[in-house]
N, C-alpha and C positions, 0 to 999 in steps of 0.2 A: 687488658680485659678486666672487667669488673666481676668479682665473685660474690654472690649473695649467699650468706650462710644463715639459714633459719633452723635453729634447733628448738626442740620442744621445751627445753628448760633454760634457754639462754636468749638474750635480746638479739635484735637484728644487727648484724655487723657487715661491713663492706671491706673488702681487702683488694688491693690493687695488684695486678699481675702483669708481667711483661708479654704474655701470650696474646695473640690476636684472635682468640676464640670467643664464642658466645658465652652467656652466663653459665656457670657451673651449678647445676641443680642436683648434684649427687647427694647433698645433705638432706634433701627432701626424702629421697628413697635411696638406700645404699646400693641397690642394683641398677640404678639409673646411670647411664654413661654421661660424660661431660658435655656432649653435644646436645643442643636444645631439641626437644620434641614435646608434643602435648601430653598432658597427663591423661590417664584413662578415666579417672574418677574425680569428681569434684567434692572434696571433703573439707571440713573445717576443724581447726584445732584452736583451743583456747590457751593463750599464753598466760604467764604469771601476772602480767600487768592488767589482765582483764579484757584486753582487746583480742579479737579473733583474727587468725591468719587462715585464709582460705586457700586451698590448693586449687588453682584455676584449671579450667579445661583447655586453656590456650597456652602456647609456649611461654616459658618463664621470661624470655626476653621481652615479651610485651609488658611485663610488670614494670621493667625499668623505664619504658617509655611513658607509662602512666603515672609514675611516681614523682614526676617533676613538680606536680602541684602541691606536694607535701610541704614545701618550704617556699614562701614568697615574701619578698621584702616589701613592706608597706610604708616604711619611713616613720614609725611611731615609737616613742614620742619625739625622737630627734631625727626621724628619717631612717632609723635603724631598728627594725624589729622583725622577728620571724614569727609568722603565724602558721601553725600546723593544723591540718585538718584531721578529723578523727575517722576518715574513711578507711575501710579495710582494704587489704591487698586484693581481696576477692572482687572488688569493683573493676579490676582490670580485665576480668574475664567476661564482663557484661552480664553475669548471672546475678539474680537477686540476692541481696545480702541478708543473711540470717541474723537474728538478734538473740542474745543469750536469754535463757528461760526466765531469769530473775530480773531482766531489764537493767543490768548493771551499766551498760553503756549509756542508755538514755538518762538514768538517774545521775550518773557522773557528769553528764554534759550540762545539766541544769545549774549546779553550783558553779561550774566553770564559766558559764555564760553570765551568771550574776556577778561573779568576781570580775569578769572582763568589763562589764558595764560600769561597775564601781570604779575600776581603774581609769576607764575612758573619761567618765564624768569628773572624777577627782583631779586628773591632770588638766582637763579642760578648764575647770573652775580655778585651780591653783595658778595656771599660767595666765589666765585672764586677770586675776587679782594682782599678780606680780606686775604685769604690764601696766595696769591702771595706776598703781602706786608709784612706780618709778618713772613712768611717763609724766605724771603730775609733779613729782619732785623736781625733775629736770626742767619742766616748763615754769615752775615757780621762780627759779633763779636764772633761767635762760628762755625768756618768753618769745621764742621764734619757732612757732609750730610748723612752718613750711620746711625749715631745715630738718627738724626732728622727724617729721613725717617722711621726708625723702630718705633720711638715714635708715629708718625702719624698713622701708621698701628695699633699700640697698642691701641690708643684712639678709632679708629673705631671698633676694636674687642671688647673692653669693652662696647662700646655703643650698639652694636648689641646683645651681651650677656645680657645686661640689658633689652633691649626690649623683647627678647625672654623669659627671666626668669619671667618677670611680665606680660607676655602675651599681651603686647602692640603691638606686631607684631607676627603674626602666624609663628611658627618655622617649617621649612620644615622637612620632615622625612629624617633622615640621614641613608643612607645605604652604604655598602662598594662600590658598583658600582658608587654611586653618588660621594663619596670622591675620588675615582680613576679618575673619569671623570674630577674632578676639579683640579687635580694635575698639569696638563699641563697649563691651563689658569692661575692658580695662579702663576706658575713659570714665565710665560711671563709677567704677571702683575708686579711681583716683579722686573724683569729686567727693565721694562718701568719706574716704579716709582723711583727706585734708580738712574737710569741714568739721569732722569730729575732733581732730586735733586742735583746730581753732577754738572750738567750743570748750575743750578741756583747759585751754590756756586762759579763758576768760571767766569761767564759773567753776563751782565745785563739781568734782567728778560725779557725785551722786545725782546732782541736778541734770547733768548731761545724759546720764543713763535713764533717768525718769522720762525725759523728753524723747530719747531714742526708743523707749518702749512703745511710742506711738507709731512705729514703723508699719504695723498692720493696717492702720488707717490709710496710709498712702498706697499700700499694696492693693487694697480693695478698690480704692477710687481709680487708680491708674489702670488696673486690670479690667475694671468695668468699662472704662472708656475704650479699651482695646477689644471689647466684645465678650469678655468673660462674664458669667452670671453667678451670683452668690445667693445662697438661701437666706431667709430672714434672720436665722440665728446668727449668721456671720455679721450682718449689718447691725443687729442689736448689740453684739459683743463690742463693737467699736465705740459705743456711746460712753461706757465707763472709762474707756481709754482717754477720750477727748476731755471728759469732765475731770478726771484725775490729773491729767497733765496741766489743764488750765488752773486747777486749784494749787498744784505744786508750784507753778510758775508765779502765780500771784503772791504766794507766801514765801517764796525763796529769799533767803537772807542775802545770798551772793548774786542776786539776779542781775543779768547784763544782757542787753539786746543782741550783742554780737554772739554771746554764748548761746542764747536761745536760737537765733537764726542759724548758727553753725550746726547745732544738733538737728534742726528741722531739715536743712539742706542735706545733711548726711543721710537722713532717712530717705529723702528723694533719690539721692545717688545710688544707694544700695538697693532700693526697690527697682529702679530702672535697670541696674546691673542684672538683677535676678530675672526680670522680665525679658530683657534683651538677650540674655544667655540662653534662655529656653528657645528663643526663635532662631538665633544665629548659629547655635552649636548643636542643632538636631542631628546633623550628619557626622558628628565627631564624638559619638557616644562611647567609642572605644578608649578615649582618654579618661583616665580616672581623675577623681577630685583633686588629689594632691598635685598631679602634673598640671592640671588646668589652673589651679591657684598659683602654681609656680610661674607659669607664663604670663598670667594676668599681673602678677607682682612685677615682673621684669618690664612689661610694657607700661605699667603704671609709673615706674621709676623714670622711664624715658619721657613720659608726659609731664611729670611733676617737677623734676629737678630744674629744668630750664626756667620754668615759671617761678620757682622758689628763688632762684638767683635774681630774677628781675624784681620780685616783690620785696625780698629781705636782704639780698646779698650785701648791700652797702653797710648794713648794720651788724653783720655777724662778728667781725673782729672786735669791735667795741663791746658788743654784748658778751663775747667770750671772756674778755678781760674783767668785765664787771661780775660775771658769774664766778670766776675763780677768786676774785676778791671777796665775794659774798660768802662762799663756802669754805675758803681757806686752803683746802687740799685739792689739787687738780685731779688726783686719782679717784676721789669720791665722785666728782662730777663725771669723769669718764665712765665709771662703773654704772652710774645711773643711766646714762645715755645708752651704753652698750646693752645693759639689761633690758631696757625698754624695747630696743630693736630686736633682740633675740626672742623675747617672750611675746612680742607682737606677732612674729611669724609663727611661733610654736602654738599659740592659742588658736590662730586661724587654721593652722594645719590640723590640729586636734579636732576642731569643729567639722572640717571636711571629712576626716576619718570617722568621726562619730556618726555622721550622716550616712556613711557607707555601711556601718555596722548595725545600726538600729533603725527602727521604723520612723517615719516622719512625725508621728504622734509623740513618741518617746523623745525625739529630738526637740520638738516644740516645747514640751513640758520642761525638759532639761534646760533649754535656752531661757525660758522664763525664770526658772529658779536660779540660773546663773546670774541673771541681772539683779535679783534680790540679794544674792550673796555678795556681789560686787558693790552694790549700794551700801549695804551694811558694813562691809569691810573698810571701804574708803571713809565712811563717816567715823568709824572707830579710830582709824589710823591718823586722819587729819583733824579729827575732833571738830568737825563742822557743826555749827549750831543748827538744830532742827526744830522748827516750831511744830506744835501739835497738828495744825491744819496742813502744814507741809507734809508731814509724815502720813496723814490721812489721804491726801491727794496722791502721794506716791503709791500707797497701798492700793488705792482704787484703780490707778492706771495699770499697775502690774497685774492685778486681778483681772482686769479687762483683757489684757494680753493673754492670760491663761485661758479665759473663755474663748477668745478668738482662735487660739491654737487648737482647742478641742473641736470647735465647730468647723474650722477649715480642714482639719485632718479627716473628719468624717466625710466632708465633701470629696476630698481626694480619694478616700477609700471607695466610696460609691462610684466614682468615675472609673477607677481601676477595675472594679467588678463588672461594670458595664462593658468596658473594653474587652475583658476576658470572655464574656458571654458572646459578644459579637464576633 
């Protein structure tokens, strides 16, 4: 039996008993017996922490059943975090919750939300920067993007299987329709990932990210072909993206056609993944973003690795010995490869969780700023030469992406409002 002790001057404690009786509510009222029965009045008490404890009008045993939502594992930032809600125990009774006269709860929630957003964006940016740096370092001495891309998917697959096996992340129910629905998004995710890695191996990281900032152009064009309509502001916003990317490509010092086409194909792959996911996964909305990404990662690995063996397999052993000879210490090479794999999964995981926690507009702005941070960071780390016109083109492209995110988010907001009214 679980005994719930709520004292006016002490925190909530739980103690385990060997009896098989319901919750002991004698600490609420001294004259109340240990068997459960409803309270006669619904009153509220303010604890020292500033949160209110309401004495519900329903049996105390119902509070236990409603308290399971207080702690949920969301897998953040490493798949292991506990998110607590600020809902009061009075919510278990179904009665309206009262707020303190001075609004202490509401005021306390605002800085907590701001801090949470800062942590989410900080981790997302940091993990992305670390991945891009160590991925490029590994590719510089071991130019086999197909193998490295496969390894990164392998790390993510192992990590998700670990979380599901030890019940640190609830595993979604796997059915044949669910797997079939994932085949398309996983295929396009595979194309997007390997194409980006090929681009990273051929040109500077900053140039790849400038070209990848043109992803909204492909999104608008493909979605329009499939029947979606966009306001004029959205179409106008893609003009600076095209112009900026073109200027950056013309003036790029490390320009390479394979690198350019890799980044462009990556945009196509990820856009088609997003479009296809909306259509094929409509009936699986109960699966959260992290679990969805986990299964996409596993299927992508099954897609990619056999092709990687066919494309590069014969060169891996010779390439490995050359990489060790170049770097001198094998442990350093192993560290770079493992770090790129771990942080590839973490930054994608963080992006899915950020999208769950914040509005699409905030996410779009944050994603644009993330690209700026990554571009600047990699230029500083690798000391890539940047021409003035190249910097101008990059800035114009990123600014166009920002304008697109603003216009597209307003379109989505209007669409949601229309659906609510209807």
